[in-house]
C-alpha positions as CSV (number, residue, x, y, z in Angstrom):
1,X,-83.3,47.9,51.7
2,X,-80.9,47.9,48.7
3,X,-81.6,45.1,46.1
4,X,-79.9,41.6,46.3
5,X,-78.2,39.7,43.6
6,X,-77.5,36.0,43.2
7,X,-74.5,35.9,45.5
8,X,-77.1,37.1,48.4
9,X,-74.7,40.4,48.9
10,X,-76.4,43.9,48.1
11,X,-76.2,45.0,44.5
12,X,-77.7,45.0,41.1
13,X,-77.6,42.1,38.6
14,X,-77.8,42.8,34.7
15,X,-79.7,40.6,32.5
16,X,-78.0,39.8,29.4
17,X,-80.2,41.0,26.5
18,X,-82.2,38.8,24.4
19,X,-81.7,38.9,20.9
20,X,-84.9,37.1,19.5
21,X,-87.1,39.9,21.2
22,X,-90.8,39.4,22.2
23,X,-92.6,37.8,19.4
24,X,-90.8,34.4,19.0
25,X,-90.5,34.2,22.8
26,X,-94.3,34.2,22.7
27,X,-94.6,32.0,19.4
28,X,-92.5,29.3,21.2
29,X,-94.9,29.9,24.5
30,X,-97.9,29.3,22.2
31,X,-96.2,26.3,20.6
32,X,-95.5,24.8,23.9
33,X,-99.3,25.4,25.0
34,X,-100.3,23.8,21.8
35,X,-98.1,20.5,22.2
36,X,-99.6,20.3,25.6
37,X,-103.1,20.2,24.3
38,X,-102.2,18.0,21.9
39,X,-100.5,15.3,23.7
40,X,-102.5,15.8,26.8
41,X,-99.0,16.5,29.0
42,X,-98.6,19.4,30.8
43,X,-95.8,21.8,30.1
44,X,-93.2,21.9,33.2
45,X,-93.9,25.4,33.3
46,X,-97.8,25.4,33.2
47,X,-100.0,27.5,35.7
48,X,-99.5,25.5,38.3
49,X,-95.5,26.0,38.4
50,X,-96.4,29.6,37.9
51,X,-98.3,29.8,41.0
52,X,-95.8,28.3,43.3
53,X,-93.1,30.4,41.9
54,X,-95.3,33.7,42.6
55,X,-96.1,32.0,46.0
56,X,-92.2,31.5,47.0
57,X,-91.3,35.1,45.5
58,X,-94.3,36.6,47.8
59,X,-92.8,34.8,50.8
60,X,-89.2,35.9,50.3
61,X,-90.4,39.5,49.6
62,X,-92.2,39.6,53.1
63,X,-88.9,38.0,54.7
64,X,-87.2,40.8,53.2
65,X,-89.4,43.5,54.3
66,X,-89.9,42.2,57.9
67,X,-93.1,40.3,57.4
68,X,-94.2,37.4,59.2
69,X,-97.4,35.3,57.7
């Protein structure tokens, strides 16, 4: 099956290149983690969010491959 793009049609979408690189992104993530620890308020993109995204992507992959849970 071909890859799908955001319009739902077969194809490939090219993401724009990031200009900052991996190190600044990791520093921003560490800053957000420290702020959450300091304030006691979880970040919107915490581990629970990551788990839910993974579950959704897994279910979508199953649907695209004809697998039924």
